[in-house]
N, C-alpha and C positions, 0 to 999 in steps of 0.2 A: 787058360788064360795065361799070357806070358808078358813080361815087361823087361825093360832094360834101361839102366841109368847111365848116360854118357857124362862122365864127370868133367871131361874138357868142355864139352859144348853146354854142360848144365842143362841137359834136356832129358826128360823122362818120356819114353814111349811105351805105351800099354797096347797090346795087341789083343783085340776082342775076338777077331774071326780070322782064320787062315783064308784069305782072299787076296788075290793079285790081279791086277794092279790096283792100287788105291788111286782112284781118278778124281774123285770129288772131295772137297773139304768144306768145312762150316766152323764158325766160332761159337761156342756155347759157354757162357759164364766165364769168358776170357781164356778158354782152353781151346785148342784146335782139335777137331774131330775129323778123321778121314773116312771115307766111304768107298766101297767097291760094289759095284752093281746095285746101288741104292741101299746098301746095308751098312750100318756103322761097323768099320773094321778096326779103328785104332783111335787112341787119344794121345795127344802130346802136351806135356806140361813143361813150360819153360821155368828155369830156376825153382824147382820144387824144394820144399822143406818138409823133412819128415814129420814135424810136429803139426803142420797144417795142410798137408796134402790130401788127407782124407776129406777135410771140410771143402776144400777146392773141387774135389772130384764128385762130391755127393750130388749137387744139382745137375751135373752132366749125366751121372749114371741114372738118376731118376728120369730125365727127360729121354734117354736112349732106352730105358726099360731093362737095364742090367743090374745086377746085385751090386749095390754100393759098398757093402762090406767085403765082398770078393775084390772089386776094383782097388779099394783102399788097401787091402792086405797084399796084393801083388805089388802095388805102388811102394808100400812101405818096405817090402822084401827087397825090391830092386834098389832102393836107396840105401839099404843096409849093406849091399854087396855091389858097389858100383862097377861099372865096366864088364859085367857079367849078365848073361840072360837068366832070368828067373822064370820058372814055370810053375803054376799053382792050379791045383785041382781041388775044387770045393764040392762036397756033397750037398744034398738037400738038407734043409733044417729037419730036426727030429720031430718037430711039433706037427 
């Protein structure tokens, strides 16, 4: 999973799947979700805040069936280092 925060546009883009082109979109819990071939490929968060981004992303991740903790981690990492791409690989839980 990867993400990038554009500080000038104040927009966070999270890439869930490497698929091009993103052809369809939907709004879930106030966030934009992009699709490619019917599969969720990305999430866009406008005016994200590092303190609240995880809570904003949680309902979207749940609806899409993706790991909410992984989505939150990549989002927070991208916000910590603006204007650079962050890539995150998370293994399965030990349990």
